[in-house]
Residue frames relative to the residue before (quaternion, step in Angstrom):
aa qw qx qy qz dx dy dz
M 1.0000 0.0000 0.0000 0.0000 0.00 0.00 0.00
P 0.4803 -0.6888 0.4542 0.2977 3.63 -0.75 0.98
L 0.5334 -0.6277 0.4694 0.3179 3.54 -1.20 0.63
T 0.1777 -0.7357 0.6377 0.1433 3.53 -1.34 0.39
D 0.6328 -0.5301 0.3944 0.4037 3.58 -1.22 0.41
T 0.6216 0.5464 -0.3446 0.4432 3.56 1.04 -0.74
A 0.6655 0.5038 -0.2995 0.4621 3.56 0.90 -0.90
I 0.6461 0.5217 -0.3176 0.4577 3.55 1.02 -0.80
R 0.6758 0.4955 -0.3005 0.4555 3.58 0.89 -0.93
Q 0.7164 0.4583 -0.2534 0.4611 3.59 1.02 -0.78
A 0.5062 0.6647 -0.4198 0.3546 3.59 1.23 -0.27
K 0.1921 -0.7952 0.5704 0.0740 3.59 -0.83 1.01
P 0.5059 -0.6461 0.4681 0.3280 3.60 -1.07 0.63
G 0.2627 -0.7461 0.5904 0.1605 3.53 -1.25 0.49
D 0.7295 -0.4028 0.3089 0.4585 3.55 -1.28 -0.30
T 0.7701 0.1960 -0.1125 0.5966 3.58 1.20 -0.49
P 0.6239 -0.5275 0.3936 0.4213 3.60 -1.19 0.39
R 0.0173 -0.7957 0.6054 0.0117 3.57 -1.07 0.72
K 0.3817 -0.7381 0.5237 0.1877 3.54 -1.22 0.60
L 0.1422 -0.7187 0.6711 0.1132 3.52 -1.25 0.73
A 0.2729 -0.8091 0.5022 0.1369 3.57 -0.36 1.26
D 0.2194 -0.7217 0.6368 0.1598 3.55 -1.21 0.68
E 0.6677 -0.4532 0.3518 0.4743 3.61 -0.43 -1.17
R 0.8604 0.1737 -0.1099 0.4664 3.55 -1.34 0.44
G 0.7787 -0.3768 0.1677 0.4727 3.55 0.91 1.01
L 0.5886 0.5794 -0.3731 0.4227 3.59 1.21 -0.25
Y 0.1295 0.7818 -0.6049 0.0788 3.56 -1.02 0.83
L 0.3987 -0.6805 0.5640 0.2447 3.54 -1.34 0.34
L 0.2098 -0.7759 0.5869 0.0976 3.56 -0.70 1.09
I 0.1435 -0.8012 0.5787 0.0505 3.59 -0.57 1.18
Q 0.2693 -0.7907 0.5368 0.1192 3.55 -0.59 1.19
P 0.6231 -0.5402 0.4025 0.3974 3.62 -1.16 0.45
S 0.6383 0.5357 -0.3215 0.4498 3.57 1.14 -0.57
G 0.5998 -0.5727 0.3558 0.4309 3.60 1.25 -0.25
G 0.4992 0.6629 -0.4218 0.3654 3.58 1.26 -0.16
K 0.1589 -0.7784 0.6037 0.0668 3.55 -1.06 0.84
L 0.0260 -0.8441 0.5299 -0.0778 3.56 -0.32 1.33
W 0.3727 -0.7180 0.5459 0.2181 3.55 -0.98 0.92
R 0.0061 0.7828 -0.6215 0.0316 3.53 -1.01 0.90
L 0.1453 -0.7644 0.6213 0.0924 3.55 -1.22 0.59
D 0.2008 -0.7633 0.6040 0.1106 3.57 -0.76 1.08
Y 0.1095 0.7806 -0.6086 0.0909 3.58 -1.00 0.87
R 0.3332 -0.7192 0.5677 0.2224 3.53 -1.30 0.20
F 0.0338 0.7802 -0.6230 0.0444 3.55 -1.02 0.87
D 0.8277 -0.0048 -0.0706 0.5567 3.54 -0.79 1.12
G 0.7146 -0.4805 0.2518 0.4417 3.56 1.00 0.87
K 0.6477 0.5037 -0.3215 0.4727 3.58 1.26 0.06
R 0.4036 -0.6956 0.5378 0.2531 3.57 -1.05 0.81
K 0.0033 0.8018 -0.5958 0.0455 3.56 -0.86 1.00
T 0.2435 -0.7544 0.5933 0.1399 3.56 -1.29 0.43
L 0.1735 -0.7815 0.5958 0.0646 3.55 -0.95 0.98
A 0.3232 -0.7343 0.5649 0.1932 3.61 -0.82 1.01
L 0.1474 -0.8214 0.5496 0.0401 3.58 -0.86 1.02
G 0.7072 -0.4478 0.2677 0.4771 3.60 1.21 0.28
A 0.5251 -0.6387 0.4767 0.2984 3.52 -1.35 0.07
Y 0.3972 -0.6462 0.5907 0.2750 3.53 -1.20 0.65
S 0.6461 -0.1712 -0.7436 -0.0173 1.85 -1.80 1.66
D 0.3242 0.7309 -0.5312 0.2803 3.62 1.21 0.35
V 0.7483 0.1974 -0.1126 0.6232 3.53 1.14 -0.77
S 0.3278 -0.7724 0.5128 0.1815 3.59 -0.47 1.20
L 0.6915 -0.4470 0.3568 0.4412 3.56 -1.30 0.14
A 0.6679 0.4983 -0.3041 0.4616 3.59 0.91 -0.91
A 0.6628 0.5007 -0.3069 0.4646 3.58 0.98 -0.86
A 0.6327 0.5293 -0.3339 0.4561 3.59 1.01 -0.77
R 0.6500 0.5073 -0.3181 0.4679 3.58 0.98 -0.79
K 0.6306 0.5259 -0.3325 0.4639 3.57 1.07 -0.73
L 0.6485 0.5029 -0.3138 0.4775 3.59 0.99 -0.80
R 0.6133 0.5448 -0.3353 0.4633 3.57 1.09 -0.76
D 0.6738 0.4981 -0.2998 0.4560 3.57 0.89 -0.94
Q 0.6306 0.5245 -0.3338 0.4646 3.60 1.02 -0.76
A 0.6516 0.5124 -0.3127 0.4638 3.56 0.98 -0.85
R 0.6700 0.4925 -0.3028 0.4657 3.59 0.96 -0.80
E 0.5899 0.5418 -0.3631 0.4761 3.59 1.16 -0.53
Q 0.6366 0.5142 -0.3274 0.4723 3.59 1.03 -0.76
L 0.6304 0.5278 -0.3296 0.4641 3.58 1.03 -0.78
A 0.6519 0.5197 -0.3098 0.4572 3.55 0.99 -0.87
A 0.6920 0.4493 -0.2654 0.4988 3.57 1.18 -0.58
G 0.5774 -0.6209 0.3636 0.3858 3.57 1.28 0.17
Q 0.5569 0.5954 -0.3886 0.4294 3.58 1.22 0.42
D 0.3975 -0.6837 0.5594 0.2480 3.54 -1.16 0.71
P 0.4105 -0.7411 0.4663 0.2547 3.65 -0.45 1.12
G 0.6460 0.5242 -0.3227 0.4514 3.58 1.02 -0.79
A 0.6755 0.4792 -0.2933 0.4774 3.58 0.92 -0.90
T 0.6234 0.5428 -0.3369 0.4508 3.58 1.04 -0.77
R 0.6624 0.4966 -0.3094 0.4679 3.58 0.95 -0.86
K 0.6364 0.5334 -0.3256 0.4521 3.58 0.99 -0.84
Q 0.6557 0.5097 -0.3050 0.4661 3.57 0.99 -0.85
A 0.6410 0.5251 -0.3215 0.4583 3.57 1.03 -0.80
K 0.6488 0.5079 -0.3145 0.4714 3.59 1.02 -0.82
Q 0.6494 0.5163 -0.3130 0.4623 3.54 1.02 -0.84
A 0.6437 0.5149 -0.3195 0.4674 3.58 1.01 -0.83
A 0.6447 0.5131 -0.3208 0.4671 3.59 1.01 -0.80
R 0.6467 0.5147 -0.3194 0.4634 3.58 1.02 -0.80
V 0.6533 0.5040 -0.3097 0.4725 3.58 0.95 -0.87
A 0.6409 0.5234 -0.3245 0.4583 3.57 1.00 -0.84
A 0.6535 0.5045 -0.3154 0.4680 3.58 1.01 -0.81
E 0.6612 0.4984 -0.3020 0.4725 3.59 0.99 -0.84
N 0.7621 0.3240 -0.1721 0.5335 3.57 1.11 -0.70
S 0.2173 0.7496 -0.5805 0.2322 3.54 0.98 0.85
F 0.6595 -0.5093 0.3513 0.4269 3.57 -1.17 0.44
E 0.6686 0.5072 -0.3184 0.4409 3.59 0.88 -0.88
A 0.6488 0.5204 -0.3258 0.4496 3.59 0.93 -0.86
V 0.6807 0.4683 -0.2877 0.4843 3.58 0.91 -0.89
A 0.6298 0.5438 -0.3324 0.4441 3.59 1.02 -0.81
R 0.6808 0.4762 -0.2999 0.4688 3.57 0.92 -0.82
A 0.6076 0.5274 -0.3519 0.4784 3.59 1.11 -0.62
W 0.6309 0.5195 -0.3222 0.4778 3.60 1.01 -0.83
W 0.6704 0.5227 -0.3002 0.4328 3.56 0.87 -1.00
E 0.6299 0.5446 -0.3453 0.4330 3.61 0.96 -0.79
R 0.6814 0.4450 -0.2864 0.5056 3.60 1.06 -0.67
W 0.6701 0.5314 -0.2968 0.4249 3.56 0.93 -0.95
R 0.6668 0.5553 -0.3046 0.3929 3.57 0.97 -0.86
T 0.5482 0.6550 -0.3997 0.3326 3.59 1.14 -0.51
N 0.7478 0.3481 -0.2071 0.5261 3.59 1.14 -0.52
R 0.6284 0.5135 -0.3344 0.4792 3.59 1.22 0.44
T 0.5524 -0.5721 0.4718 0.3808 3.55 -1.24 0.35
E 0.6694 -0.5116 0.3531 0.4068 3.55 -1.22 0.45
G 0.6661 0.5178 -0.3047 0.4419 3.56 0.93 -0.89
T 0.6581 0.5038 -0.3036 0.4701 3.56 0.99 -0.86
A 0.6684 0.5041 -0.3004 0.4571 3.57 0.92 -0.90
D 0.6698 0.4931 -0.3010 0.4665 3.58 0.90 -0.91
G 0.6434 0.5293 -0.3193 0.4515 3.58 1.02 -0.78
A 0.6441 0.5363 -0.3208 0.4411 3.57 1.03 -0.80
I 0.7114 0.4330 -0.2788 0.4782 3.60 0.78 -0.96
R 0.6179 0.5490 -0.3524 0.4389 3.58 1.07 -0.66
S 0.6467 0.5146 -0.3300 0.4562 3.60 0.96 -0.78
L 0.6397 0.5030 -0.3243 0.4823 3.60 1.08 -0.68
E 0.6396 0.5324 -0.3219 0.4515 3.59 1.02 -0.79
I 0.6980 0.4598 -0.2660 0.4802 3.57 1.06 -0.75
H 0.8325 0.3026 -0.1075 0.4515 3.57 0.72 -1.10
A 0.7798 0.3570 -0.1892 0.4783 3.63 1.03 -0.61
F 0.6910 0.5178 -0.3079 0.3995 3.60 0.69 -1.04
P 0.6466 0.5206 -0.3603 0.4254 3.66 0.87 -0.72
H 0.7288 0.4358 -0.2325 0.4742 3.62 1.12 -0.59
I 0.8352 0.1067 -0.0223 0.5391 3.61 0.87 -0.92
G 0.3728 0.7813 -0.4509 0.2174 3.59 1.27 0.00
D 0.7413 0.4144 -0.2304 0.4749 3.59 0.92 -0.88
S 0.5648 0.6264 -0.3811 0.3788 3.60 1.20 -0.30
P 0.5277 -0.5885 0.4904 0.3670 3.61 -1.06 0.66
I 0.5368 -0.6751 0.3946 0.3168 3.56 -0.78 0.99
T 0.6583 0.5210 -0.3136 0.4436 3.59 1.12 -0.61
E 0.6883 0.4863 -0.2812 0.4590 3.60 1.22 -0.35
I 0.5484 0.6011 -0.3986 0.4231 3.58 1.28 0.03
G 0.1366 -0.8140 0.5627 0.0456 3.55 -0.78 1.05
P 0.7386 -0.4048 0.2900 0.4544 3.58 -1.27 0.08
V 0.6306 0.5456 -0.3432 0.4323 3.60 0.99 -0.77
D 0.6396 0.5307 -0.3207 0.4542 3.59 1.02 -0.81
V 0.6779 0.4714 -0.2888 0.4845 3.57 0.92 -0.90
L 0.6440 0.5292 -0.3255 0.4464 3.58 0.95 -0.87
E 0.6202 0.5609 -0.3461 0.4255 3.59 1.01 -0.75
L 0.7001 0.4417 -0.2857 0.4828 3.59 0.88 -0.83
L 0.6182 0.5323 -0.3450 0.4642 3.58 1.12 -0.61
R 0.6101 0.5582 -0.3450 0.4440 3.58 1.07 -0.69
K 0.6241 0.5401 -0.3369 0.4530 3.58 1.07 -0.72
I 0.6486 0.4878 -0.3112 0.4945 3.57 1.03 -0.76
E 0.6396 0.5424 -0.3138 0.4453 3.56 0.99 -0.89
A 0.6367 0.5506 -0.3287 0.4283 3.58 1.01 -0.82
K 0.6696 0.4818 -0.2948 0.4822 3.59 1.18 -0.49
G 0.5007 -0.6750 0.4089 0.3557 3.56 1.30 -0.11
S 0.5098 0.6609 -0.4090 0.3688 3.58 1.29 0.17
T 0.0414 -0.8557 0.5157 0.0131 3.59 0.49 1.15
E 0.6049 0.5401 -0.3653 0.4571 3.60 1.09 -0.56
T 0.6523 0.4945 -0.3074 0.4853 3.59 0.98 -0.85
L 0.6158 0.5535 -0.3346 0.4500 3.57 0.99 -0.86
K 0.6694 0.5080 -0.2952 0.4547 3.56 0.86 -0.98
R 0.6841 0.4895 -0.2890 0.4571 3.59 0.92 -0.90
V 0.6610 0.5068 -0.3126 0.4566 3.59 0.92 -0.90
R 0.6425 0.5121 -0.3272 0.4668 3.59 0.94 -0.87
A 0.6660 0.5052 -0.3106 0.4525 3.58 0.91 -0.88
R 0.6725 0.4986 -0.3076 0.4523 3.59 0.95 -0.82
I 0.6191 0.5172 -0.3478 0.4778 3.57 1.02 -0.73
G 0.6337 0.5312 -0.3246 0.4592 3.58 1.02 -0.80
E 0.6542 0.5044 -0.3153 0.4670 3.60 0.98 -0.82
I 0.6162 0.5448 -0.3404 0.4556 3.57 1.06 -0.76
Y 0.6807 0.4764 -0.2951 0.4718 3.59 0.95 -0.82
I 0.5974 0.5366 -0.3679 0.4689 3.59 1.06 -0.60
Y 0.6356 0.5153 -0.3107 0.4836 3.56 1.04 -0.83
A 0.6660 0.5103 -0.3020 0.4526 3.59 0.93 -0.92
I 0.6531 0.5072 -0.3125 0.4675 3.59 0.97 -0.84
A 0.6603 0.5174 -0.3073 0.4493 3.57 0.96 -0.88
N 0.7369 0.3924 -0.2182 0.5054 3.58 1.15 -0.62
G 0.5604 -0.6555 0.3677 0.3479 3.58 1.25 0.36
I 0.4765 0.6776 -0.4356 0.3524 3.59 1.22 0.37
A 0.7845 0.1163 -0.0533 0.6067 3.59 1.12 -0.68
T 0.3427 -0.7555 0.5250 0.1901 3.56 -1.24 0.39
S 0.7945 0.1670 -0.0990 0.5754 3.60 1.23 -0.27
N 0.3692 -0.7221 0.5525 0.1923 3.53 -1.29 0.49
P 0.2802 -0.8140 0.4836 0.1580 3.64 -0.31 1.20
T 0.5954 0.5810 -0.3759 0.4082 3.62 1.21 -0.11
E 0.4827 0.6871 -0.4387 0.3202 3.60 1.22 -0.29
G 0.8304 0.1951 -0.1742 0.4919 3.54 -0.84 1.03
L 0.5256 0.6656 -0.4141 0.3304 3.62 1.20 -0.22
H 0.5300 0.6246 -0.4225 0.3878 3.60 1.17 -0.33
K 0.6479 0.5123 -0.3224 0.4624 3.59 1.19 -0.45
A 0.6778 0.5037 -0.2803 0.4565 3.59 1.26 -0.33
V 0.7289 0.3507 -0.2273 0.5423 3.59 1.26 -0.10
R 0.6517 -0.5203 0.3810 0.3994 3.52 -1.29 0.34
P 0.4054 -0.7228 0.4954 0.2605 3.62 -0.78 0.93
H 0.4651 -0.6577 0.5129 0.2968 3.53 -1.21 0.52
T 0.1786 -0.7748 0.6003 0.0861 3.56 -0.93 0.95
S 0.2974 -0.7653 0.5468 0.1639 3.56 -0.63 1.14
H 0.1911 -0.7676 0.6031 0.1025 3.54 -1.10 0.77
R 0.4825 -0.6650 0.4867 0.2968 3.52 -0.97 0.85
R 0.4035 -0.7016 0.5376 0.2365 3.53 -1.03 0.84
P 0.5726 -0.5679 0.4449 0.3895 3.60 -1.12 0.55
A 0.1315 -0.7959 0.5883 0.0567 3.58 -1.06 0.69
L 0.4308 -0.6782 0.5321 0.2671 3.53 -1.13 0.72
R 0.2785 -0.7238 0.6069 0.1739 3.53 -0.98 0.88
A 0.6587 -0.5161 0.3626 0.4103 3.55 -1.17 0.49
T 0.6707 0.5111 -0.2985 0.4470 3.56 1.03 -0.78
D 0.6346 0.5434 -0.3252 0.4430 3.59 1.27 -0.30
L 0.5261 0.7018 -0.3991 0.2673 3.58 1.14 -0.57
R 0.6510 0.5222 -0.3379 0.4351 3.61 0.84 -0.90
E 0.6774 0.4825 -0.2877 0.4749 3.57 0.89 -0.96
F 0.6216 0.5571 -0.3392 0.4338 3.57 1.02 -0.79
F 0.7020 0.4644 -0.2803 0.4615 3.60 0.82 -0.97
I 0.6073 0.5435 -0.3541 0.4588 3.59 1.07 -0.68
R 0.6945 0.4641 -0.2714 0.4781 3.56 0.91 -0.92
L 0.5973 0.5698 -0.3610 0.4338 3.58 1.09 -0.67
D 0.6396 0.5405 -0.3278 0.4374 3.59 1.00 -0.82
A 0.6782 0.5109 -0.2903 0.4412 3.59 1.14 -0.61
V 0.5767 0.6040 -0.3796 0.3982 3.59 1.21 -0.35
R 0.3845 -0.7333 0.5191 0.2122 3.57 -0.99 0.89
I 0.3558 0.6660 -0.5702 0.3238 3.53 0.15 1.39
S 0.6692 -0.5237 0.3313 0.4101 3.57 -1.22 0.42
V 0.6288 -0.5674 0.3890 0.3625 3.53 -1.19 0.64
P 0.6594 0.5065 -0.3473 0.4337 3.66 0.81 -0.81
I 0.6577 0.4965 -0.3236 0.4650 3.61 1.01 -0.72
K 0.6060 0.5288 -0.3553 0.4763 3.60 1.08 -0.66
L 0.6602 0.4982 -0.3071 0.4707 3.55 0.98 -0.84
A 0.6115 0.5477 -0.3489 0.4521 3.58 1.07 -0.71
I 0.6484 0.5149 -0.3149 0.4640 3.57 0.94 -0.87
R 0.6426 0.5152 -0.3233 0.4659 3.58 0.98 -0.81
L 0.6665 0.5056 -0.3079 0.4531 3.56 0.97 -0.86
L 0.6012 0.5531 -0.3638 0.4475 3.58 1.06 -0.66
V 0.6731 0.4938 -0.2927 0.4663 3.54 0.96 -0.89
L 0.7327 0.4512 -0.2378 0.4505 3.58 0.99 -0.83
T 0.7668 0.3704 -0.1993 0.4849 3.61 1.13 -0.50
F 0.2903 -0.7943 0.4891 0.2134 3.61 1.24 -0.37
V 0.4217 0.6668 -0.5080 0.3456 3.62 0.98 0.77
R 0.5986 -0.5417 0.4364 0.3973 3.54 -1.29 0.19
P 0.6204 -0.5628 0.3819 0.3905 3.61 -1.07 0.62
G 0.6520 0.5250 -0.3243 0.4406 3.60 0.97 -0.79
E 0.6415 0.5219 -0.3225 0.4605 3.57 1.06 -0.71
L 0.6828 0.4791 -0.2836 0.4731 3.56 1.08 -0.71
R 0.6931 0.4955 -0.3080 0.4233 3.60 0.76 -0.97
C 0.7104 0.4275 -0.2556 0.4972 3.61 1.17 -0.49
A 0.3919 0.7527 -0.4601 0.2612 3.58 1.28 0.06
Q 0.1836 -0.7701 0.6054 0.0826 3.56 -1.18 0.77
W 0.6176 -0.6082 0.3550 0.3502 3.57 -1.02 0.79
P 0.6291 0.5414 -0.3749 0.4131 3.68 0.92 -0.63
E 0.5913 0.5852 -0.3712 0.4125 3.62 1.20 -0.29
F 0.7015 0.4856 -0.2475 0.4592 3.59 1.25 -0.43
D 0.1022 -0.7206 0.6820 0.0718 3.50 -1.22 0.77
L 0.1944 -0.8346 0.5053 0.1015 3.55 0.09 1.31
E 0.6057 0.5500 -0.3689 0.4411 3.62 1.09 -0.58
A 0.7292 0.3973 -0.2301 0.5075 3.59 1.00 -0.85
G 0.3800 -0.7389 0.4771 0.2863 3.59 1.24 -0.32
V 0.5547 0.5907 -0.3900 0.4374 3.57 0.98 0.89
W 0.1156 -0.7499 0.6484 0.0626 3.53 -1.11 0.83
T 0.1521 -0.7832 0.5995 0.0632 3.58 -0.71 1.11
V 0.1737 -0.7862 0.5879 0.0777 3.56 -0.37 1.26
P 0.3471 -0.7730 0.4857 0.2145 3.63 -0.52 1.10
A 0.6044 -0.5556 0.4225 0.3842 3.54 -1.21 0.45
E 0.7960 0.0910 -0.0207 0.5981 3.58 1.05 -0.80
R 0.1266 -0.7488 0.6417 0.1069 3.52 -1.29 0.49
D 0.6902 -0.4732 0.3452 0.4249 3.57 -1.31 0.03
R 0.2518 -0.8131 0.5099 0.1243 3.56 -0.18 1.30
T 0.5720 0.5919 -0.3928 0.4102 3.59 1.15 -0.42
R 0.6909 0.4132 -0.2628 0.5318 3.56 1.28 -0.34
G 0.5600 -0.6152 0.3891 0.3956 3.57 1.25 0.14
L 0.4879 0.6632 -0.4283 0.3723 3.58 1.21 0.44
T 0.1123 -0.7969 0.5921 0.0420 3.56 -0.83 1.00
G 0.3702 -0.7265 0.5403 0.2078 3.53 -1.15 0.71
M 0.8026 -0.2404 0.1996 0.5081 3.54 -1.12 -0.72
K 0.5945 -0.5991 0.4061 0.3504 3.57 -1.07 0.77
M 0.7482 0.3707 -0.2032 0.5113 3.58 0.96 -0.84
R 0.4327 -0.7395 0.4277 0.2880 3.58 1.34 0.22
E 0.5636 0.5217 -0.4323 0.4726 3.54 0.92 0.96
E 0.5559 -0.6213 0.4370 0.3377 3.56 -0.97 0.87
H 0.1148 -0.8079 0.5778 0.0134 3.56 -0.99 0.89
I 0.2518 -0.7671 0.5758 0.1291 3.56 -0.89 0.96
V 0.1012 -0.7945 0.5983 0.0230 3.58 -0.78 1.09
P 0.3049 -0.7361 0.5707 0.1987 3.63 -0.57 1.09
L 0.2440 -0.7810 0.5615 0.1235 3.58 -0.97 0.84
S 0.3690 -0.7106 0.5563 0.2223 3.55 -0.82 1.01
R 0.6530 -0.5032 0.3685 0.4296 3.60 -1.24 0.26
Q 0.6101 0.5415 -0.3538 0.4575 3.60 1.14 -0.62
A 0.6541 0.5056 -0.3136 0.4671 3.58 1.00 -0.83
V 0.6352 0.5218 -0.3267 0.4664 3.59 0.98 -0.81
A 0.6439 0.5227 -0.3219 0.4566 3.59 0.99 -0.81
I 0.6432 0.5100 -0.3169 0.4751 3.58 1.01 -0.79
L 0.6539 0.5150 -0.3156 0.4555 3.59 0.96 -0.84
R 0.6420 0.5053 -0.3311 0.4722 3.61 0.99 -0.75
E 0.6407 0.5028 -0.3260 0.4800 3.57 1.03 -0.71
L 0.6501 0.5402 -0.3130 0.4331 3.55 1.02 -0.81
Q 0.5659 0.6150 -0.3822 0.3944 3.60 1.13 -0.61
D 0.6416 0.5432 -0.3234 0.4343 3.59 1.09 -0.65
H 0.7067 0.4575 -0.2550 0.4757 3.60 1.24 -0.37
C 0.6185 0.6155 -0.3258 0.3639 3.60 1.23 -0.19
G 0.3535 -0.7784 0.4663 0.2273 3.57 1.25 -0.16
G 0.6810 -0.5189 0.2888 0.4284 3.58 1.04 0.71
R 0.4960 0.6581 -0.4373 0.3601 3.61 1.23 0.10
D 0.5863 -0.6274 0.3888 0.3338 3.57 -1.18 0.54
L 0.6522 0.5106 -0.3133 0.4644 3.59 1.22 -0.37
L 0.4876 -0.6421 0.5003 0.3157 3.55 -1.09 0.69
F 0.8021 0.1470 -0.0402 0.5774 3.55 1.02 -0.86
P 0.0407 -0.8389 0.5428 0.0021 3.60 0.40 1.20
N 0.5121 -0.6181 0.5019 0.3223 3.54 -1.15 0.67
R 0.4710 -0.7064 0.4467 0.2820 3.57 -0.80 0.95
N 0.6009 0.5454 -0.3599 0.4604 3.58 1.29 -0.20
G 0.5206 -0.6784 0.3919 0.3392 3.57 1.28 0.08
Q 0.5992 0.6100 -0.4220 0.3011 3.52 -1.20 -0.78
G 0.5758 -0.6542 0.3559 0.3372 3.57 1.18 0.54
R 0.5353 0.6228 -0.4033 0.4036 3.56 1.20 0.43
P 0.5034 -0.6527 0.4671 0.3200 3.61 -1.19 0.47
I 0.6745 -0.4196 0.3795 0.4742 3.55 -1.30 -0.06
S 0.5806 -0.6013 0.4120 0.3628 3.58 -1.14 0.54
D 0.6307 -0.5701 0.3744 0.3701 3.55 -1.24 0.44
G 0.6885 0.4690 -0.2973 0.4666 3.61 1.21 -0.20
T 0.4299 0.7434 -0.4430 0.2574 3.58 1.26 -0.15
I 0.6980 0.4697 -0.2870 0.4580 3.57 0.81 -0.96
N 0.6693 0.4871 -0.3047 0.4711 3.58 0.88 -0.87
S 0.6201 0.5390 -0.3389 0.4584 3.58 1.06 -0.75
A 0.6466 0.5150 -0.3180 0.4642 3.56 0.99 -0.83
L 0.6611 0.5037 -0.3084 0.4627 3.57 0.99 -0.79
R 0.6298 0.5275 -0.3434 0.4552 3.58 1.03 -0.71
K 0.6275 0.5396 -0.3367 0.4492 3.56 1.04 -0.75
G 0.7650 0.3373 -0.1892 0.5150 3.54 1.07 -0.72
A 0.2747 0.8155 -0.4801 0.1702 3.57 1.24 0.31
R 0.6536 0.5196 -0.3308 0.4399 3.59 1.05 -0.64
I 0.6973 0.4340 -0.2685 0.5033 3.54 1.23 -0.39
I 0.7387 0.3309 -0.1978 0.5529 3.57 1.03 -0.89
P 0.2989 -0.8028 0.4864 0.1720 3.62 -0.53 1.05
F 0.7513 0.3789 -0.2048 0.5000 3.63 1.20 -0.19
P 0.0600 0.8685 -0.4920 0.0065 3.66 0.85 0.83
E 0.7074 0.4704 -0.2947 0.4376 3.58 0.75 -0.98
A 0.6408 0.5291 -0.3368 0.4426 3.56 0.98 -0.78
A 0.6643 0.5064 -0.3145 0.4509 3.58 0.92 -0.89
A 0.6513 0.5375 -0.3184 0.4308 3.56 1.01 -0.81
R 0.7011 0.4377 -0.2677 0.4952 3.56 1.17 -0.46
């Protein structure tokens, strides 16, 4: 006799598990603990097997019968319902492991080893902002050009063509990594540069030799801290990158010999970065640069950094400190961007 909802609700547990039969192999297994579980007995290749169909009342009587009928259709087609379900779960697990975000983060962990901390953090952050919210949860093999183009269009609408170019390139690198590791077979970013607005580079302002005297005179008039003024002067005199200067440590300098040895690497746990290409670099110091460094020693309080962060913790000033100071004095200094570089 087929089961009814009333009979199921009124069924009480016993000391041992017991079955309430429905039809065509479907039954309700009542546990001593009170749990009521749907099960389907069937035979495949001459072997008796049991398929779990969920718990009552998460799965209603009608829903359980529908699942039973689907399983019997698979049997009629020569398929084992239990094996089919196992394969589906495995495919879902693989898809979750190979979601775009999962693969992207695996790529990033390898890619970052040859990059500075700032570059690596900027790369993953741009993906977190622009890519993961749109395609992060999708299996990497199911993402097509239209999906990537849609997220690129959102960046394009903001006028951020430089960001668009970088995000597209990084997604392309992620797919190259995925293809090389047998996770994907094609790259949906190919040709998309023709479907979005190209990035146009603009030349940055540059100081001419004839501008230097006026620049330094105006720099003295700006109301910023003395160490930052000295940092700006050193940038002009040494032609190093701002990050290489702000992380500089006194043991790197030989003021008597007029030489600064910028190491390939510094202590990243303190936020210190070395050379961009990770190779030691020798910077000759002019007498003007040496004079500035000697003056700077009076402002460091015996610390090992030339430009220590005033919040302490052994870290340098932030990478925006010098540019921020120049922006504040932009009305007085006519060449802010050039000096910052």
